[in-house]
C-alpha positions, 0 to 999 in steps of 0.5 A: 146605390151610391158610387160605384167604381171598378178598379182592375179591380172596383171600388166606391166611396160614400158616407151615409147620415145615420142617427145612432152610434152604431150606425155611425160606426159601421159607416165610418169602418166602411168609409175608411176600408173603401177609402184605403182601397180607392187610394190603392187602386184608384189610378187603375180603375176600369170604371168610376161612377160617383152618381152625383150628376143629380140630373138627367139620364146618364151617370158620368164615369170618372175614369179614363174609360169614359163609359157613362151609365145610361139610366133606363126606364126611370131610376131616380136621382135620390139626395139621401147619400152622404155626398148628397146624391145616389140613384134610387131603383124601384125594383121593377124595370129600372136599371143602368148600363154602360155596355161591357166594361173591359174585355180581356182584363185577366183573372182579377177583379175587385168590385164594390159600392154603397147599397141601401136594400129597401126595407119593405123587401129585405129578402129580395133577389136583387142585382147589385152590379156586374157583367152578364151572362153567368160566365162573368161576375155579379154581386147580388142580394138574395134571400137576405144574403150578400153574394159573389158569383162567377158561373153561379157555381159555389157562389160566396154568401154572407148575411147582409146586415139590416135593410133600410140603411147604408152598407158598403160591400166589396168582393174581390177575386184573384187567380186562374183555375186551380188558384182562385181566391175570392174575399167578400167584405161588408162594412169594412170586415171580412165575412167570407172566403172561397177557393172553390168559386170558378175564375172570372170571365170579362163577357157581357155588358155591365149593368147596374140594378137588373140582370139579364132582363130580370132580378130588378134591385129595389133600393138605392 
């Protein structure tokens, strides 16, 4: 994972060096989309982790809330991120956590990150980030799909493009019961919407790379 930031809502910024024109275009589109999101909401960030520390067992939160992520069970620093840094998770027991991000923050959230799913397990069931248990919000990869879920009912899914390369992913949801709208984007393009997904809740610890002692993510 490279750069995660939660904006009252949530966003991220990173560049990935790709060799082919199509890959570069996809990355440029994701960067432009992500930059515009961050410039719009960045001052309201509830958490902003650039993963540019490069050493140690914590990742600094650049938001005013200063909730550093604790790297647990040995995720490693990866120099292949566009800014030179990322975090690599082994899919076995690596994860990072900051505790609860914010409680009682309303019914709107936007969450985004740059991710690279390990090419050896493109159909893995891996947890990107979110709060647990189910009555909160999460971004996961499962069976080659990118998934946004709240209570694990009426989840919003999109096909995740090629594994082994960087993709920018963003989920946003607003509204209370009866007026919910959720949208999912990959590389700056809208890939799905839902009005039937349950409202979010702010509960449980914020974690990156695993969900409730399982669903460990393999990749960066």
